[in-house]
C-alpha atoms as an extended CHARMM CRD file, in Angstrom:
* protein
*
       196  EXT
         1         1  MET       CA            -19.0140000000       59.7890000000      -71.4930000000  PROA      1               0.0000000000
         2         2  GLN       CA            -19.0310000000       63.4590000000      -70.5360000000  PROA      2               0.0000000000
         3         3  ASN       CA            -15.9650000000       64.4460000000      -72.5480000000  PROA      3               0.0000000000
         4         4  GLN       CA            -17.1930000000       62.5110000000      -75.5900000000  PROA      4               0.0000000000
         5         5  HSD       CA            -14.3280000000       60.0100000000      -75.4510000000  PROA      5               0.0000000000
         6         6  PHE       CA            -16.9880000000       57.6220000000      -76.7120000000  PROA      6               0.0000000000
         7         7  ARG       CA            -19.4320000000       58.4050000000      -79.5050000000  PROA      7               0.0000000000
         8         8  LEU       CA            -22.4430000000       56.2730000000      -78.7760000000  PROA      8               0.0000000000
         9         9  PHE       CA            -25.1920000000       55.4460000000      -81.2510000000  PROA      9               0.0000000000
        10        10  SER       CA            -27.0810000000       53.1090000000      -78.9410000000  PROA      10              0.0000000000
        11        11  LEU       CA            -26.9510000000       52.5740000000      -75.2030000000  PROA      11              0.0000000000
        12        12  TYR       CA            -28.5020000000       50.0570000000      -72.8150000000  PROA      12              0.0000000000
        13        13  CYS       CA            -28.4360000000       51.0330000000      -69.1550000000  PROA      13              0.0000000000
        14        14  ASN       CA            -30.2670000000       50.8570000000      -65.8380000000  PROA      14              0.0000000000
        15        15  ASP       CA            -32.7080000000       53.5790000000      -64.8570000000  PROA      15              0.0000000000
        16        16  TYR       CA            -30.5180000000       54.9350000000      -62.0450000000  PROA      16              0.0000000000
        17        17  LEU       CA            -28.0020000000       56.3440000000      -64.5540000000  PROA      17              0.0000000000
        18        18  ASP       CA            -28.0940000000       60.1020000000      -65.2710000000  PROA      18              0.0000000000
        19        19  ILE       CA            -29.9420000000       59.5760000000      -68.5460000000  PROA      19              0.0000000000
        20        20  ALA       CA            -30.4460000000       63.2910000000      -69.2110000000  PROA      20              0.0000000000
        21        21  GLY       CA            -26.7210000000       63.9440000000      -68.7170000000  PROA      21              0.0000000000
        22        22  VAL       CA            -25.7750000000       61.1210000000      -71.0630000000  PROA      22              0.0000000000
        23        23  MET       CA            -28.1410000000       62.3650000000      -73.7830000000  PROA      23              0.0000000000
        24        24  LYS       CA            -26.8200000000       65.9240000000      -73.5260000000  PROA      24              0.0000000000
        25        25  ASN       CA            -23.1990000000       64.7500000000      -73.7760000000  PROA      25              0.0000000000
        26        26  GLN       CA            -23.7370000000       62.2030000000      -76.5440000000  PROA      26              0.0000000000
        27        27  PRO       CA            -25.1080000000       64.0670000000      -79.5940000000  PROA      27              0.0000000000
        28        28  THR       CA            -24.7370000000       60.9720000000      -81.8040000000  PROA      28              0.0000000000
        29        29  LEU       CA            -27.0030000000       58.8640000000      -79.5630000000  PROA      29              0.0000000000
        30        30  ARG       CA            -30.0570000000       57.5870000000      -81.4750000000  PROA      30              0.0000000000
        31        31  PHE       CA            -31.4060000000       54.7290000000      -79.3150000000  PROA      31              0.0000000000
        32        32  VAL       CA            -31.5500000000       54.2290000000      -75.5390000000  PROA      32              0.0000000000
        33        33  GLY       CA            -32.8340000000       51.0110000000      -73.9790000000  PROA      33              0.0000000000
        34        34  ILE       CA            -33.4380000000       51.3990000000      -70.2450000000  PROA      34              0.0000000000
        35        35  TYR       CA            -33.8770000000       48.5020000000      -67.8480000000  PROA      35              0.0000000000
        36        36  THR       CA            -36.5210000000       49.6510000000      -65.3720000000  PROA      36              0.0000000000
        37        37  ARG       CA            -37.7160000000       48.2940000000      -62.0640000000  PROA      37              0.0000000000
        38        38  GLY       CA            -41.4000000000       48.6970000000      -61.3720000000  PROA      38              0.0000000000
        39        39  GLY       CA            -42.8200000000       51.2690000000      -63.7530000000  PROA      39              0.0000000000
        40        40  ASP       CA            -42.0150000000       54.2040000000      -65.9840000000  PROA      40              0.0000000000
        41        41  GLU       CA            -42.6530000000       57.0870000000      -63.5530000000  PROA      41              0.0000000000
        42        42  THR       CA            -38.9990000000       57.9160000000      -62.7910000000  PROA      42              0.0000000000
        43        43  LEU       CA            -37.9920000000       57.6900000000      -66.4380000000  PROA      43              0.0000000000
        44        44  LEU       CA            -41.0150000000       59.7210000000      -67.4800000000  PROA      44              0.0000000000
        45        45  THR       CA            -40.0130000000       62.4950000000      -65.0690000000  PROA      45              0.0000000000
        46        46  LYS       CA            -36.4550000000       62.5370000000      -66.4580000000  PROA      46              0.0000000000
        47        47  LEU       CA            -37.6690000000       62.6750000000      -70.0660000000  PROA      47              0.0000000000
        48        48  ASN       CA            -40.1550000000       65.4290000000      -69.2820000000  PROA      48              0.0000000000
        49        49  VAL       CA            -37.4250000000       67.5710000000      -67.6830000000  PROA      49              0.0000000000
        50        50  LEU       CA            -35.0960000000       66.8380000000      -70.5850000000  PROA      50              0.0000000000
        51        51  SER       CA            -37.6930000000       67.8360000000      -73.1970000000  PROA      51              0.0000000000
        52        52  GLY       CA            -38.1440000000       71.1730000000      -71.4240000000  PROA      52              0.0000000000
        53        53  SER       CA            -34.4020000000       71.8890000000      -71.4140000000  PROA      53              0.0000000000
        54        54  GLU       CA            -32.3300000000       73.3010000000      -74.2340000000  PROA      54              0.0000000000
        55        55  MET       CA            -31.1080000000       70.2480000000      -76.1070000000  PROA      55              0.0000000000
        56        56  THR       CA            -28.7790000000       70.8480000000      -79.0390000000  PROA      56              0.0000000000
        57        57  THR       CA            -29.8050000000       67.5380000000      -80.6330000000  PROA      57              0.0000000000
        58        58  PRO       CA            -33.1420000000       65.6950000000      -80.7720000000  PROA      58              0.0000000000
        59        59  ILE       CA            -33.9820000000       63.2940000000      -77.9560000000  PROA      59              0.0000000000
        60        60  PRO       CA            -33.1800000000       59.7720000000      -79.1960000000  PROA      60              0.0000000000
        61        61  GLN       CA            -35.6650000000       56.9280000000      -79.2740000000  PROA      61              0.0000000000
        62        62  VAL       CA            -36.1430000000       55.7880000000      -75.6930000000  PROA      62              0.0000000000
        63        63  VAL       CA            -37.4690000000       52.3540000000      -74.8050000000  PROA      63              0.0000000000
        64        64  ALA       CA            -38.0540000000       51.0620000000      -71.2880000000  PROA      64              0.0000000000
        65        65  LEU       CA            -37.6880000000       47.3160000000      -70.7420000000  PROA      65              0.0000000000
        66        66  GLU       CA            -39.2890000000       45.5480000000      -67.8180000000  PROA      66              0.0000000000
        67        67  ARG       CA            -39.3220000000       41.9030000000      -66.8500000000  PROA      67              0.0000000000
        68        68  GLU       CA            -42.5440000000       40.8200000000      -65.1770000000  PROA      68              0.0000000000
        69        69  SER       CA            -41.7470000000       37.1570000000      -64.6300000000  PROA      69              0.0000000000
        70        70  PHE       CA            -38.8360000000       34.9640000000      -63.6070000000  PROA      70              0.0000000000
        71        71  LEU       CA            -38.1570000000       33.9580000000      -67.2020000000  PROA      71              0.0000000000
        72        72  PRO       CA            -34.9800000000       35.4130000000      -68.7480000000  PROA      72              0.0000000000
        73        73  PHE       CA            -36.9750000000       37.6500000000      -71.1120000000  PROA      73              0.0000000000
        74        74  TYR       CA            -38.2770000000       41.1980000000      -70.9700000000  PROA      74              0.0000000000
        75        75  THR       CA            -42.0520000000       41.0410000000      -71.3690000000  PROA      75              0.0000000000
        76        76  HSD       CA            -43.0450000000       44.7200000000      -71.1340000000  PROA      76              0.0000000000
        77        77  ILE       CA            -41.8200000000       47.4560000000      -73.4780000000  PROA      77              0.0000000000
        78        78  SER       CA            -42.6400000000       51.1490000000      -73.0620000000  PROA      78              0.0000000000
        79        79  ILE       CA            -42.0670000000       53.6930000000      -75.8240000000  PROA      79              0.0000000000
        80        80  PHE       CA            -42.1860000000       57.4840000000      -75.6220000000  PROA      80              0.0000000000
        81        81  PRO       CA            -42.8800000000       58.9290000000      -79.0850000000  PROA      81              0.0000000000
        82        82  ILE       CA            -44.0870000000       62.1720000000      -77.4880000000  PROA      82              0.0000000000
        83        83  PHE       CA            -40.4950000000       63.0710000000      -76.5680000000  PROA      83              0.0000000000
        84        84  SER       CA            -38.7430000000       61.9100000000      -79.7310000000  PROA      84              0.0000000000
        85        85  LEU       CA            -38.6950000000       63.2020000000      -83.2750000000  PROA      85              0.0000000000
        86        86  ALA       CA            -38.5150000000       59.5940000000      -84.4110000000  PROA      86              0.0000000000
        87        87  GLN       CA            -41.1790000000       58.5190000000      -86.8520000000  PROA      87              0.0000000000
        88        88  SER       CA            -43.6740000000       55.7370000000      -86.2740000000  PROA      88              0.0000000000
        89        89  VAL       CA            -41.2830000000       52.8870000000      -87.0940000000  PROA      89              0.0000000000
        90        90  ILE       CA            -40.0920000000       52.6130000000      -83.4970000000  PROA      90              0.0000000000
        91        91  PHE       CA            -40.5690000000       48.9060000000      -82.8520000000  PROA      91              0.0000000000
        92        92  ARG       CA            -38.5990000000       47.7870000000      -85.9060000000  PROA      92              0.0000000000
        93        93  SER       CA            -35.6900000000       49.9070000000      -84.7110000000  PROA      93              0.0000000000
        94        94  CYS       CA            -36.1050000000       48.3380000000      -81.2620000000  PROA      94              0.0000000000
        95        95  SER       CA            -36.1800000000       44.8320000000      -82.6690000000  PROA      95              0.0000000000
        96        96  LYS       CA            -32.9790000000       45.3800000000      -84.6610000000  PROA      96              0.0000000000
        97        97  SER       CA            -31.2090000000       46.8660000000      -81.6610000000  PROA      97              0.0000000000
        98        98  PHE       CA            -32.4040000000       44.0860000000      -79.3450000000  PROA      98              0.0000000000
        99        99  GLN       CA            -30.9250000000       41.4700000000      -81.6790000000  PROA      99              0.0000000000
       100       100  LEU       CA            -27.5260000000       43.1580000000      -81.3510000000  PROA      100             0.0000000000
       101       101  ASP       CA            -27.6310000000       43.5710000000      -77.5690000000  PROA      101             0.0000000000
       102       102  PHE       CA            -25.6290000000       40.8390000000      -75.8630000000  PROA      102             0.0000000000
       103       103  SER       CA            -24.9120000000       42.8080000000      -72.6980000000  PROA      103             0.0000000000
       104       104  ARG       CA            -27.2020000000       40.7170000000      -70.4780000000  PROA      104             0.0000000000
       105       105  ASN       CA            -28.4510000000       37.1950000000      -70.0620000000  PROA      105             0.0000000000
       106       106  ILE       CA            -32.0010000000       38.5500000000      -70.0980000000  PROA      106             0.0000000000
       107       107  ARG       CA            -33.1930000000       38.9980000000      -73.6820000000  PROA      107             0.0000000000
       108       108  VAL       CA            -35.9600000000       40.7010000000      -75.6270000000  PROA      108             0.0000000000
       109       109  CYS       CA            -37.6110000000       38.1990000000      -77.9620000000  PROA      109             0.0000000000
       110       110  GLU       CA            -40.6080000000       38.9020000000      -80.1500000000  PROA      110             0.0000000000
       111       111  GLY       CA            -42.5560000000       35.9090000000      -78.8370000000  PROA      111             0.0000000000
       112       112  TYR       CA            -42.2450000000       36.9710000000      -75.1870000000  PROA      112             0.0000000000
       113       113  VAL       CA            -43.2320000000       40.6440000000      -75.3460000000  PROA      113             0.0000000000
       114       114  SER       CA            -46.8230000000       40.5640000000      -74.1130000000  PROA      114             0.0000000000
       115       115  GLN       CA            -47.3380000000       44.1350000000      -72.8570000000  PROA      115             0.0000000000
       116       116  VAL       CA            -46.6390000000       47.4880000000      -74.4810000000  PROA      116             0.0000000000
       117       117  SER       CA            -47.0920000000       51.0140000000      -73.1170000000  PROA      117             0.0000000000
       118       118  ILE       CA            -47.2190000000       53.9610000000      -75.5310000000  PROA      118             0.0000000000
       119       119  TYR       CA            -46.8840000000       57.5250000000      -74.2000000000  PROA      119             0.0000000000
       120       120  LEU       CA            -48.6610000000       60.1060000000      -76.3700000000  PROA      120             0.0000000000
       121       121  ASP       CA            -49.9310000000       63.6500000000      -76.0470000000  PROA      121             0.0000000000
       122       122  ASN       CA            -53.5140000000       62.9300000000      -77.1590000000  PROA      122             0.0000000000
       123       123  LEU       CA            -55.6210000000       60.9430000000      -79.6220000000  PROA      123             0.0000000000
       124       124  ARG       CA            -56.8920000000       63.7730000000      -81.8320000000  PROA      124             0.0000000000
       125       125  ASP       CA            -55.2720000000       62.1330000000      -84.8410000000  PROA      125             0.0000000000
       126       126  THR       CA            -55.2270000000       58.3380000000      -84.8400000000  PROA      126             0.0000000000
       127       127  THR       CA            -53.0630000000       58.0980000000      -87.9850000000  PROA      127             0.0000000000
       128       128  HSD       CA            -49.8760000000       58.2310000000      -85.9230000000  PROA      128             0.0000000000
       129       129  LEU       CA            -51.2090000000       55.6450000000      -83.4480000000  PROA      129             0.0000000000
       130       130  HSD       CA            -52.3020000000       53.4540000000      -86.3660000000  PROA      130             0.0000000000
       131       131  GLU       CA            -48.7450000000       53.4660000000      -87.7440000000  PROA      131             0.0000000000
       132       132  ILE       CA            -47.2920000000       52.7080000000      -84.2990000000  PROA      132             0.0000000000
       133       133  VAL       CA            -49.6830000000       49.7750000000      -83.7170000000  PROA      133             0.0000000000
       134       134  GLU       CA            -48.9930000000       48.4150000000      -87.1980000000  PROA      134             0.0000000000
       135       135  ASP       CA            -45.2670000000       48.5830000000      -86.4840000000  PROA      135             0.0000000000
       136       136  MET       CA            -45.7920000000       46.9580000000      -83.0550000000  PROA      136             0.0000000000
       137       137  VAL       CA            -47.7280000000       44.0220000000      -84.5310000000  PROA      137             0.0000000000
       138       138  HSD       CA            -45.0610000000       43.5030000000      -87.2040000000  PROA      138             0.0000000000
       139       139  SER       CA            -42.2550000000       43.3450000000      -84.6390000000  PROA      139             0.0000000000
       140       140  PHE       CA            -44.0310000000       41.9230000000      -81.5600000000  PROA      140             0.0000000000
       141       141  PRO       CA            -47.1300000000       39.9930000000      -82.6910000000  PROA      141             0.0000000000
       142       142  CYS       CA            -47.9120000000       38.4460000000      -79.2680000000  PROA      142             0.0000000000
       143       143  VAL       CA            -48.8460000000       41.6690000000      -77.4700000000  PROA      143             0.0000000000
       144       144  GLY       CA            -52.0270000000       40.9970000000      -75.5050000000  PROA      144             0.0000000000
       145       145  TRP       CA            -52.0210000000       44.0300000000      -73.2010000000  PROA      145             0.0000000000
       146       146  LEU       CA            -51.7320000000       47.6070000000      -74.4950000000  PROA      146             0.0000000000
       147       147  ASP       CA            -51.4740000000       50.7200000000      -72.3360000000  PROA      147             0.0000000000
       148       148  ILE       CA            -52.0810000000       54.0490000000      -74.0470000000  PROA      148             0.0000000000
       149       149  ALA       CA            -50.9290000000       56.8710000000      -71.8060000000  PROA      149             0.0000000000
       150       150  LEU       CA            -52.1980000000       60.3340000000      -72.7300000000  PROA      150             0.0000000000
       151       151  ARG       CA            -51.0650000000       63.7200000000      -71.4650000000  PROA      151             0.0000000000
       152       152  SER       CA            -54.2580000000       65.4060000000      -72.7500000000  PROA      152             0.0000000000
       153       153  PRO       CA            -57.0270000000       62.8020000000      -72.7450000000  PROA      153             0.0000000000
       154       154  GLU       CA            -59.9360000000       64.9820000000      -73.8740000000  PROA      154             0.0000000000
       155       155  HSD       CA            -60.6990000000       62.8170000000      -76.9140000000  PROA      155             0.0000000000
       156       156  ILE       CA            -60.3850000000       59.1360000000      -76.0870000000  PROA      156             0.0000000000
       157       157  TYR       CA            -63.1770000000       58.0200000000      -78.3550000000  PROA      157             0.0000000000
       158       158  HSD       CA            -62.2140000000       58.2110000000      -82.0010000000  PROA      158             0.0000000000
       159       159  THR       CA            -63.8750000000       56.4900000000      -84.9290000000  PROA      159             0.0000000000
       160       160  GLY       CA            -60.5790000000       55.1400000000      -86.2690000000  PROA      160             0.0000000000
       161       161  LEU       CA            -59.4640000000       53.6590000000      -82.9510000000  PROA      161             0.0000000000
       162       162  THR       CA            -61.2910000000       50.3320000000      -83.3300000000  PROA      162             0.0000000000
       163       163  THR       CA            -59.8570000000       49.8070000000      -86.8110000000  PROA      163             0.0000000000
       164       164  CYS       CA            -56.3980000000       50.6900000000      -85.5590000000  PROA      164             0.0000000000
       165       165  LEU       CA            -56.5130000000       48.2330000000      -82.6590000000  PROA      165             0.0000000000
       166       166  SER       CA            -58.0440000000       45.4240000000      -84.7130000000  PROA      166             0.0000000000
       167       167  MET       CA            -54.6270000000       44.9780000000      -86.3580000000  PROA      167             0.0000000000
       168       168  ALA       CA            -53.3530000000       43.3870000000      -83.1220000000  PROA      168             0.0000000000
       169       169  PRO       CA            -54.7980000000       39.8390000000      -83.2290000000  PROA      169             0.0000000000
       170       170  GLU       CA            -53.6650000000       38.8350000000      -79.7170000000  PROA      170             0.0000000000
       171       171  LEU       CA            -54.8350000000       42.0330000000      -78.0110000000  PROA      171             0.0000000000
       172       172  SER       CA            -57.2200000000       41.2210000000      -75.1580000000  PROA      172             0.0000000000
       173       173  GLU       CA            -56.7560000000       44.1890000000      -72.8020000000  PROA      173             0.0000000000
       174       174  LEU       CA            -56.6040000000       47.8890000000      -73.5470000000  PROA      174             0.0000000000
       175       175  HSD       CA            -55.9540000000       50.4450000000      -70.8310000000  PROA      175             0.0000000000
       176       176  PHE       CA            -56.0640000000       54.2160000000      -71.1180000000  PROA      176             0.0000000000
       177       177  PHE       CA            -54.5370000000       56.3760000000      -68.4570000000  PROA      177             0.0000000000
       178       178  MET       CA            -53.4710000000       59.9560000000      -68.0450000000  PROA      178             0.0000000000
       179       179  TRP       CA            -49.9590000000       61.0850000000      -67.2640000000  PROA      179             0.0000000000
       180       180  ASN       CA            -49.3810000000       64.6510000000      -66.2270000000  PROA      180             0.0000000000
       181       181  MET       CA            -46.0720000000       65.6990000000      -64.7310000000  PROA      181             0.0000000000
       182       182  ALA       CA            -47.6050000000       68.9120000000      -63.3590000000  PROA      182             0.0000000000
       183       183  ASP       CA            -49.6630000000       66.8470000000      -60.9330000000  PROA      183             0.0000000000
       184       184  THR       CA            -48.0600000000       63.5380000000      -60.0670000000  PROA      184             0.0000000000
       185       185  HSD       CA            -51.1120000000       62.4850000000      -58.0590000000  PROA      185             0.0000000000
       186       186  GLU       CA            -53.1610000000       62.3180000000      -61.2890000000  PROA      186             0.0000000000
       187       187  SER       CA            -51.8130000000       58.9480000000      -62.2860000000  PROA      187             0.0000000000
       188       188  GLY       CA            -54.8590000000       57.2180000000      -63.6580000000  PROA      188             0.0000000000
       189       189  LEU       CA            -57.7960000000       57.6680000000      -65.9410000000  PROA      189             0.0000000000
       190       190  SER       CA            -60.7810000000       55.5280000000      -65.0430000000  PROA      190             0.0000000000
       191       191  PRO       CA            -62.2830000000       53.2940000000      -66.0640000000  PROA      191             0.0000000000
       192       192  ASP       CA            -59.8590000000       51.1100000000      -67.9830000000  PROA      192             0.0000000000
       193       193  ALA       CA            -61.1890000000       49.6350000000      -71.1920000000  PROA      193             0.0000000000
       194       194  LYS       CA            -61.1060000000       45.8980000000      -71.7030000000  PROA      194             0.0000000000
       195       195  LEU       CA            -61.6340000000       44.2720000000      -75.0410000000  PROA      195             0.0000000000
       196       196  ALA       CA            -64.1130000000       41.4230000000      -75.2710000000  PROA      196             0.0000000000
């Protein structure tokens, strides 16, 4: 992959691969699905370093896939719009790509995705989050657990947030937490919010 013998548009891989190296050497890459084991912290660190480096092309859409049961389906999807220039239609792109991925016996099916994590900078403008949630509900209507991870969580309360989240009919749990690569010990923002 380093000498560009292959020109990749999408790639599915495990999280131990040199993801930053692949992205730098594959300028045509637009979608990366990463099979993770036990959280997004390692991937988040790699993406943060990559965003601070001199990339000649935009960072592609990155989606982390995690299986949290013994069923042959991925149930947890994480997206990282903070690192990508991709617009808000992330989940539809994911859904299309998932339908074409036959590399594993474990699948991503719309009826089995029950948890989504969205990594953002802040919530000053809920329009972008509104578009992401609308796209999520269209592609994965059974999401019942939503994590919103913020790098700068100074404004969690926003008048448009309730309207935005009401689009997800199955949503029963909402969790906010802070991610900050400068201090890896600051991993949580308490208390978590739970919807009634």
